[in-house]
N, C-alpha and C positions, 0 to 999 in steps of 0.2 A: 243236792239241799235247795229249799224250796227259796225262791228271791223273795224279801218280806215285802208285803205291799205296805204303802204306807197307815198313818196309823189318822183315823177320823173320829173326829170328834161333833158328835150331836146335842144339840139343843133341843130340850122340853123332845124328847122323840118321842114321836105319838101321842103326845099332847101332856107327856109325863112330866114330873118335876126336874131342874138341873139338867144335869149334860148325862149322859152317857158316850165312854169313850174307848172305841174297838181296834184293837190290835188284829192284823189280819191275819189269820196262819198258812191260808192258800189264797190266791185269788182265783180269777175265773179261765185265767189258760190251764190251772191244774182242775180245777173243779168240773170241768164243761156244762155238758148239759146235766150232768147227776145232780149238780147243788147250786145255791144262790151265794149263801155264805156260810162264811166258817172262820168265827172268830174269838180270840178272851176277849171278852167285855169288862169292865170297870163302871160301876156307880159308887157313886162318892157315898159319903154321910146323908142320909135326907133325899134322896135323890132317888127317881125310878123311870120308868118305861113304861108308858101309858098303855092303856088295855087298846087292843087291835086285832083285828080277823086275820085268819091267811085264808089265802084263795087262790089255788094250785100247788102249794107248798105244804111241807109242816116243817115247824121246828121242836129240837130239842133242847132243854137246858141242864147244864150239866154245872153246881154248885162247886168251886172251889173251895175260896173263901168268905166271912161275913156270914149273916143270914137275913134273909130275903121272906119278903111276903108274897107266894106266887098267888096270881087271878088266874083261874081255869075257865072260863066260862063265867056263870053264876057264883062259883066257890071261891073261896081263898083256903090257903095252905101257907105256912111255917113253912119254908127250905134251911136246912144246913150243910157245913159243908158232905159233900158224897152225894146229894140228894141230885137226880135227876125228873123233869117232867118233859113230857112230848105235847103240843098242840098238834092235834091232827088238821087236815084242808077240811077247812069251811067252820075249824072254831076258834073261838078270841083266849086272848091271855095279855099276861100285863106282870111285870117285877117289879116291885120298888126295894131299895135296902132300909130295913128295920135295925139295925144292930150298931155299935158305935165305932165301924171300923167299916174301911172299904167291901163292897161286896164286888168278887171276881168269879163271872164264872163264863163259861163256855158255849157258845150259840153254834148251832149248826141248821143251816134251813136246807131241806131235802126236797126235791121238785118230786111232786107225786108222782107215781106210777101209770095214773090215766094221764096226765096233763103229756106227758114224756109221748104215750103214743098220739095223742091226736097229732 
């Protein structure tokens, strides 16, 4: 069984509104050189993670509950439970809770294969 790393709360993540609560699923000792982050994330009503660029890695979001407005570079999409999105290396993304309940999603940041070979 994996040891549970501590919960992290970040205010105004990447310039976003409110706070994001990160429940770490696996820590660095498990992820090693393959991934940077594997979390269950919660954005409360009206909260967001600001648009930010990925360099050397990619991030997958998978919505568990709630309703999101996902920004993928210059486009926005509504996301609902069961939907997934991937922000590739060099691209930008952000996410906002636009529903009446908490937005809960899985976030997984994987290192880019090119970065591993450097």
